[in-house]
N, C-alpha and C positions, 0 to 999 in steps of 0.2 A: 071294131074299129070306131064305130060311132060313139061307143061308151068312152073310149080313150080320148076322143076329141072333145066330148062334153066335159070330161074331167079336167082336161087342160084349160078349157074356157073358164070353168069354175075357179081353178087355181089362179088364173090371170085376174079375174074379177076380184077375188079375195085379196090379192096383192095390191090392186089399185085401191080398194076400200081401206086397207090398212094404211097405205100412204096418205090418203086423204084424212084419216083420223089422226095420224101423227101431226099433220100440218095444222089441224084445228086445235089440237091440244097445245101445240107450241104457241099459237097466236093467243090462246086464252091465258097461257102462262105469262106471256109478255104483258098483256093487258092487266093481269092481276098485279104484277110487280109495279107497273106504272101507277095504278091506283094507290097501292101501298105507299109508294114514294111521295105522291101528291098529298095524301092524307098526313103523312109524317111531317112534311114541310109545313102544312097548314097548322097542325097542332103545335109544332115548335114555335111558329110565329105567334100563334094565339097565346101560348104560355109566356112568351117574351112580353107581349102586350099586357097581360095580367100583372106580371111582375113590375113593369114600369108604372102601371096604374096604382098598384098598391104602395109602391115606394114613393110616389109623388105626394 
């Protein structure tokens, strides 16, 4: 009986840990996409500035 109860507790803890890890990876993924978008816009504006400077 004690072993079964311990096993159930371990399963519940494992499930909770898996949920937390999924949430962390989702937030990291969102942060990564935000950084990529920001850098893309920055380099696009940077290239437009270089083109205008060279053409002037």
